[in-house]
C-alpha positions as CSV (number, residue, x, y, z in Angstrom):
1,M,-0.3,-16.6,-23.4
2,P,0.7,-12.9,-22.9
3,Y,2.8,-12.1,-19.8
4,I,0.5,-9.2,-18.9
5,P,-3.3,-8.9,-19.2
6,L,-4.2,-7.9,-22.8
7,E,-7.5,-7.8,-24.6
8,E,-7.9,-11.2,-26.3
9,H,-9.4,-9.6,-29.4
10,L,-6.3,-7.4,-30.0
11,P,-3.4,-9.7,-30.9
12,G,0.1,-8.6,-31.5
13,I,1.1,-4.9,-31.3
14,T,-2.4,-3.7,-31.3
15,G,-3.1,-5.1,-27.9
16,L,0.1,-3.6,-26.5
17,L,-0.7,-0.2,-28.0
18,E,-4.2,-0.3,-26.5
19,Y,-2.7,-1.3,-23.1
20,R,-0.6,1.8,-22.9
21,K,-2.2,4.5,-25.1
22,D,0.1,7.1,-23.6
23,T,3.2,5.4,-24.8
24,A,1.4,4.2,-28.0
25,E,0.7,7.8,-29.2
26,P,4.3,8.8,-30.0
27,I,5.1,5.3,-31.3
28,R,2.1,5.4,-33.7
29,E,3.0,9.0,-34.8
30,L,6.6,8.1,-35.6
31,T,5.5,4.9,-37.5
32,Q,2.8,6.8,-39.4
33,F,5.3,9.4,-40.5
34,L,8.1,7.0,-41.5
35,L,5.9,4.4,-43.3
36,R,3.1,6.6,-44.7
37,G,4.4,10.1,-44.7
38,P,6.0,12.0,-47.6
39,N,9.0,10.1,-48.8
40,T,10.9,9.2,-52.0
41,L,10.5,5.5,-51.1
42,T,7.0,4.2,-51.8
43,E,4.8,2.9,-49.1
44,G,5.4,-0.6,-50.5
45,E,9.1,-0.2,-50.4
46,R,9.0,0.9,-46.8
47,E,6.8,-2.1,-45.9
48,L,9.5,-4.3,-47.5
49,I,12.0,-2.9,-44.9
50,A,9.5,-3.7,-42.1
51,T,9.0,-7.2,-43.6
52,I,12.7,-8.1,-43.9
53,V,13.6,-6.9,-40.4
54,S,10.6,-8.7,-38.8
55,H,11.2,-11.8,-40.8
56,R,14.9,-12.0,-39.8
57,N,13.9,-11.3,-36.2
58,L,11.6,-14.3,-36.4
59,C,8.7,-12.2,-35.2
60,H,5.8,-14.2,-36.8
61,F,3.1,-11.6,-36.0
62,C,5.1,-8.6,-37.5
63,A,6.6,-10.5,-40.4
64,T,3.2,-11.8,-41.5
65,A,1.4,-8.5,-41.0
66,H,3.9,-6.5,-42.9
67,T,4.3,-9.1,-45.6
68,A,0.5,-8.8,-46.1
69,A,0.7,-5.0,-46.1
70,A,3.6,-5.0,-48.6
71,D,1.8,-7.5,-50.9
72,I,-1.4,-5.4,-50.9
73,L,0.6,-2.2,-51.6
74,L,2.7,-3.8,-54.3
75,G,-0.3,-5.7,-55.8
76,E,1.6,-9.0,-55.8
77,S,3.3,-11.4,-53.4
78,N,6.3,-12.6,-55.3
79,T,8.5,-9.7,-54.1
80,T,8.1,-10.3,-50.4
81,T,8.7,-14.0,-50.8
82,R,11.8,-13.4,-52.8
83,I,13.4,-10.8,-50.5
84,K,13.0,-13.2,-47.6
85,Q,14.8,-15.9,-49.6
86,D,17.6,-13.8,-51.1
87,I,17.7,-10.0,-51.3
88,T,20.3,-10.1,-54.1
89,T,18.0,-12.0,-56.5
90,A,14.7,-10.3,-55.5
91,P,12.7,-8.4,-58.1
92,V,13.5,-5.0,-56.7
93,S,15.7,-2.1,-57.9
94,A,19.4,-2.1,-57.2
95,K,18.7,0.8,-54.8
96,M,16.2,-1.3,-52.9
97,K,18.5,-4.3,-52.7
98,A,21.1,-2.0,-51.2
99,L,18.7,-0.5,-48.7
100,L,17.2,-3.9,-47.7
101,T,20.8,-5.1,-47.2
102,I,21.4,-2.1,-44.8
103,A,18.1,-2.9,-43.0
104,S,19.2,-6.5,-42.6
105,M,22.5,-5.3,-41.1
106,V,20.6,-3.0,-38.7
107,Q,18.5,-6.0,-37.7
108,E,21.7,-7.8,-36.6
109,S,23.2,-4.7,-34.9
110,G,23.6,-1.1,-35.7
111,K,27.3,-1.7,-35.7
112,S,26.9,-4.3,-38.5
113,V,26.2,-1.5,-41.0
114,T,29.4,-1.0,-43.1
115,D,30.9,1.8,-45.1
116,D,30.7,-0.4,-48.1
117,A,27.0,-1.1,-47.7
118,V,26.3,2.7,-47.4
119,L,28.5,3.4,-50.4
120,A,26.7,0.7,-52.4
121,A,23.4,2.3,-51.6
122,K,24.6,5.7,-52.7
123,V,26.1,4.3,-55.9
124,A,22.7,2.6,-56.6
125,G,21.0,6.0,-56.2
126,A,19.9,6.1,-52.6
127,S,19.8,9.6,-51.0
128,D,21.1,10.3,-47.6
129,T,17.5,10.7,-46.4
130,E,16.6,7.3,-47.8
131,I,19.5,5.7,-46.0
132,H,18.6,7.5,-42.8
133,D,15.0,6.4,-43.1
134,T,15.9,2.8,-43.9
135,V,18.0,2.6,-40.7
136,L,15.3,4.3,-38.6
137,I,12.6,2.0,-39.9
138,A,14.7,-1.0,-39.4
139,A,15.6,0.0,-35.8
140,L,11.9,0.8,-35.1
141,F,10.8,-2.6,-36.3
142,C,13.5,-4.2,-34.1
143,L,11.7,-2.4,-31.2
144,Y,8.3,-3.6,-32.4
145,N,9.5,-7.2,-32.8
146,R,11.0,-7.3,-29.4
147,Y,7.9,-5.6,-27.9
148,V,5.5,-8.1,-29.4
149,D,7.6,-11.2,-28.7
150,G,9.0,-10.0,-25.4
151,L,5.5,-9.8,-23.9
152,A,4.3,-13.0,-25.7
153,T,1.4,-11.3,-27.4
154,V,-1.3,-13.4,-29.1
155,T,-0.2,-14.4,-32.6
156,P,-3.1,-15.5,-34.8
157,Q,-2.5,-18.4,-37.1
158,D,-5.3,-17.7,-39.6
159,P,-3.9,-16.1,-42.8
160,N,-7.2,-14.2,-43.2
161,F,-6.5,-12.2,-40.1
162,Y,-3.2,-10.9,-41.6
163,Q,-4.9,-10.1,-44.9
164,S,-7.4,-8.0,-43.1
165,L,-4.7,-6.4,-41.0
166,G,-2.6,-5.7,-44.1
167,Q,-5.7,-4.0,-45.7
168,R,-6.3,-2.0,-42.5
169,L,-2.6,-0.8,-42.6
170,K,-3.0,0.2,-46.2
171,D,-6.2,2.0,-45.7
172,N,-5.6,3.6,-42.3
173,G,-1.9,3.5,-41.8
174,Y,-0.6,3.3,-38.3
175,N,-3.0,5.6,-36.7
176,R,-5.4,4.3,-34.0
177,L,-8.8,3.7,-35.7
178,P,-11.0,6.6,-34.9
179,Q,-13.8,4.3,-33.8
180,G,-11.4,2.1,-31.7
181,Y,-11.4,-1.7,-31.9
182,D,-14.8,-2.7,-30.6
183,H,-15.6,-4.2,-34.0
184,L,-12.7,-6.6,-33.5
185,K,-14.1,-7.6,-30.1
186,K,-17.5,-8.4,-31.7
187,Q,-15.8,-10.5,-34.4
188,H,-13.8,-12.3,-31.7
189,E,-16.9,-13.0,-29.6
190,Q,-18.7,-14.5,-32.7
191,Q,-15.9,-17.0,-33.3
């Protein structure tokens, strides 16, 4: 049960963003830019960064939502499963292995990132901007994970919820839906 009054039909981060739309606006804008804006990393690769950080932070809501989004964007689910098991044997490029390793280090602590990890990413072909964006995405998802879990938001257990959310993230990105979330309230009331 959430520690503050949140709309029951808006689990996880969505309820928090609706609770404080004024603080949500810059958070959504940054997230939209980092995960959906122009970048040499694909949207699927950026969702993998969100996935590994959320998974390692044990944030069920975020890990499941971003796994679904990554799976939809990549067109398969093997990659997300494998990066959670072992980044070094996952079916991604050497550059992505190095960037996911850096993201995992950021998840532990910003000070966990090493010169060797950054050098390995550069040797594997990562640009300075890709390294920067990886660290920023990882740090942002640490914020999200702590925000969601720190206020004990509702975490649906139905896998279909996350598939729908993953599709919404693919289709609409991280912007607030123009029509709001009343359709989710109607769905919730019908259950």
